[in-house]
C-alpha positions in Angstrom: -15.2 27.4 -0.9 -12.5 27.6 1.8 -9.8 25.0 1.6 -6.8 24.2 3.8 -3.2 24.0 2.5 -3.7 20.4 1.3 -6.7 21.6 -0.8 -9.2 19.9 1.4 -12.6 21.6 1.8 -14.0 22.6 5.2 -16.3 19.6 5.3 -13.4 17.1 4.9 -12.7 14.8 7.9 -9.0 16.0 7.6 -9.6 19.7 7.2 -6.7 21.8 8.6 -5.0 18.8 10.2 -1.4 17.8 9.6 -2.3 14.2 10.6 -3.7 12.3 7.7 -6.8 10.1 8.5 -7.7 7.7 5.8 -11.4 7.5 4.9 -10.8 4.8 2.3 -8.0 2.5 1.3 -7.1 0.1 -1.5 -4.4 -2.6 -1.4 -5.5 -4.5 -4.5 -5.1 -2.2 -7.5 -1.2 -2.3 -7.5 0.7 -5.2 -6.1 2.8 -4.2 -3.1 1.1 -0.7 -2.8 -1.6 0.6 -0.5 -3.4 3.8 -1.4 -5.1 5.9 1.3 -7.5 8.8 0.6 -8.2 11.5 3.1 -11.4 12.8 1.6 -14.4 11.5 -0.3 -14.3 14.4 -2.7 -12.5 14.3 -6.1 -9.8 15.5 -6.5 -8.5 14.4 -3.1 -5.1 13.9 -1.4 -3.9 10.3 -1.8 -1.1 8.7 0.1 0.8 5.9 -1.8 2.5 3.4 0.5 4.9 1.1 -1.3 5.6 -1.9 0.9 8.2 -3.3 -1.5 10.4 -0.2 -1.8 9.5 1.1 1.6 8.4 4.5 0.4 5.5 6.9 1.2 4.5 9.4 -1.4 1.6 11.9 -1.9 -0.5 12.7 -4.9 -3.7 14.6 -5.7 -6.4 13.6 -8.1 -9.4 11.5 -8.7 -9.6 8.3 -6.6 -10.4 6.3 -9.7 -7.1 7.4 -11.2 -5.0 6.6 -8.1 -2.7 4.1 -9.9 -1.8 6.5 -12.7 -1.2 9.7 -10.7 2.1 11.4 -10.3 3.3 11.0 -6.7 5.9 13.0 -4.9 7.4 13.6 -1.5 5.7 17.0 -1.0 2.5 16.9 1.2 1.6 20.5 0.4 0.5 19.6 -3.2 -0.3 23.1 -4.4 -0.8 21.9 -8.0 -4.3 20.9 -9.2 -4.7 17.5 -10.8 
């Protein structure tokens, strides 16, 4: 299966795009944090927006594990979750 540099498959809404379009979000799991996913597949790229500390970080993994993933500043995310 062909994937782009973010690890998204060709049938992803965000395939090949630098701009991240959320297909699902969650603002209730962690207080002060909104999670955005760019693909319905798992693992997927997840953006973590911390409205308390004013940071945006990226992770890759299963949507169900979004609160426990390791997040960093690198959007390339070449490591598999």
